[in-house]
N, C-alpha and C positions, 0 to 999 in steps of 0.2 A: 213152899210156895208151889200150891197147887192151883194157886188161881191166875199164873201165867201160863198165856198160850204162845206158843212157837211156832210160826207160818213158816214156809223153806222161801217164800218169795223177797229175792233180792231188792232190796229199797232204792236200789240205781235203774230198776227197769221199770219202777213206777215214771222216774223221769224220763226215761227212754221213748215210753209208751205216749207222757204229754207234749211229747218233742214231736211224735209223731201225727198225734190227735191235732195238734197246732197246726202243722202244714196243710192236714187234708182242708182245714178248714179252711183255709186262706188259697186253696184251687178254687177257681171260677172257670166259667163259660166263656163263651166267646160273648155269646148273649145275657150274660149277667154284668161282664163287665163294660159292654156296651150302654145296657142300662143303669148301671151304678154312675157309666161320665154322662151321660144324658140329665140323669135325674139332680148329681151333682152340679152340674151347669147351673139346674132353674132354681134348687131350693138350698144347697149351699151344701153346710155339716149338721144338718136335719136327717141323721143316720136312721131313725126312726119313722120317719117320711120314705124316706129309701127302701129298706125293710120291707114293710109293708106291701113293697111293687114286687118283691123277690118273694117268693113262697120257697119257704123252709131255713130262708137265711135271717138271722139275728141282725139287729142295729149295731152290735157290739165284734163281730164279725165282718159286716163292712167295711167299719170303721178302720180294723184292723189292718183289712186287705188295701183299704184305698190309701192309709199313710206308711204302709208298708212298700207299695209301690210308686204312690207318686207325692211325697211329702219331698222334701228337699233341705237335706241334710246342710248343718251349718259351715260345713266345707266347703258345699257346691255354690254359697251366696257368694 
Protein backbone atom coordinates (compact mmCIF):
# COMPACT_ATOMS: atom_id res chain seq x y z
CA UNK A 1 0.00 0.00 0.00
CA UNK A 2 2.86 2.28 -0.80
CA UNK A 3 0.74 4.43 -3.10
CA UNK A 4 -1.25 6.02 -0.28
CA UNK A 5 -0.09 9.31 1.11
CA UNK A 6 -1.00 10.48 4.56
CA UNK A 7 -1.46 14.15 5.35
CA UNK A 8 -1.61 15.53 8.82
CA UNK A 9 -4.26 18.07 7.91
CA UNK A 10 -7.59 17.56 9.61
CA UNK A 11 -10.54 17.75 7.17
CA UNK A 12 -12.44 19.91 9.65
CA UNK A 13 -9.72 22.55 9.25
CA UNK A 14 -10.75 22.94 5.61
CA UNK A 15 -14.35 23.75 6.53
CA UNK A 16 -13.19 26.24 9.17
CA UNK A 17 -10.92 27.92 6.65
CA UNK A 18 -13.74 28.04 4.08
CA UNK A 19 -16.08 29.65 6.61
CA UNK A 20 -13.48 32.32 7.41
CA UNK A 21 -12.88 32.97 3.69
CA UNK A 22 -16.64 33.25 3.13
CA UNK A 23 -16.97 35.79 5.94
CA UNK A 24 -14.06 37.90 4.73
CA UNK A 25 -15.59 37.97 1.23
CA UNK A 26 -18.71 39.54 2.66
CA UNK A 27 -16.95 42.40 4.40
CA UNK A 28 -17.54 45.49 2.30
CA UNK A 29 -16.37 49.04 2.97
CA UNK A 30 -18.92 51.82 3.41
CA UNK A 31 -18.01 53.16 -0.04
CA UNK A 32 -18.57 49.75 -1.62
CA UNK A 33 -21.93 49.34 0.13
CA UNK A 34 -23.01 52.78 -1.02
CA UNK A 35 -21.95 52.10 -4.60
CA UNK A 36 -23.66 48.70 -4.67
CA UNK A 37 -26.88 50.25 -3.35
CA UNK A 38 -26.81 53.05 -5.92
CA UNK A 39 -26.01 50.69 -8.76
CA UNK A 40 -28.69 48.24 -7.64
CA UNK A 41 -31.29 51.02 -7.75
CA UNK A 42 -30.18 51.84 -11.31
CA UNK A 43 -29.62 48.42 -12.88
CA UNK A 44 -31.25 45.94 -10.50
CA UNK A 45 -29.77 42.46 -10.11
CA UNK A 46 -27.22 42.85 -12.89
CA UNK A 47 -24.37 41.82 -10.60
CA UNK A 48 -21.79 41.75 -13.40
CA UNK A 49 -22.39 45.41 -14.19
CA UNK A 50 -22.15 46.33 -10.53
CA UNK A 51 -18.97 44.28 -10.08
CA UNK A 52 -17.42 46.12 -13.02
CA UNK A 53 -17.53 49.31 -10.93
CA UNK A 54 -15.83 47.81 -7.87
CA UNK A 55 -12.22 46.70 -8.45
CA UNK A 56 -11.40 43.35 -6.88
CA UNK A 57 -15.01 42.24 -6.42
CA UNK A 58 -16.73 39.53 -8.40
CA UNK A 59 -20.38 39.47 -9.37
CA UNK A 60 -20.85 36.43 -7.12
CA UNK A 61 -19.37 38.25 -4.09
CA UNK A 62 -21.66 41.21 -4.61
CA UNK A 63 -24.71 39.00 -5.09
CA UNK A 64 -23.91 37.05 -1.89
CA UNK A 65 -23.38 40.26 0.06
CA UNK A 66 -26.57 41.88 -1.22
CA UNK A 67 -28.77 38.87 -0.64
CA UNK A 68 -27.33 38.26 2.83
CA UNK A 69 -27.94 41.86 3.89
CA UNK A 70 -31.03 42.93 2.00
CA UNK A 71 -33.13 39.93 1.09
CA UNK A 72 -36.41 39.51 2.92
CA UNK A 73 -36.83 36.12 4.49
CA UNK A 74 -40.16 34.38 4.14
CA UNK A 75 -40.79 34.80 7.87
CA UNK A 76 -40.65 38.60 7.56
CA UNK A 77 -43.24 38.84 4.76
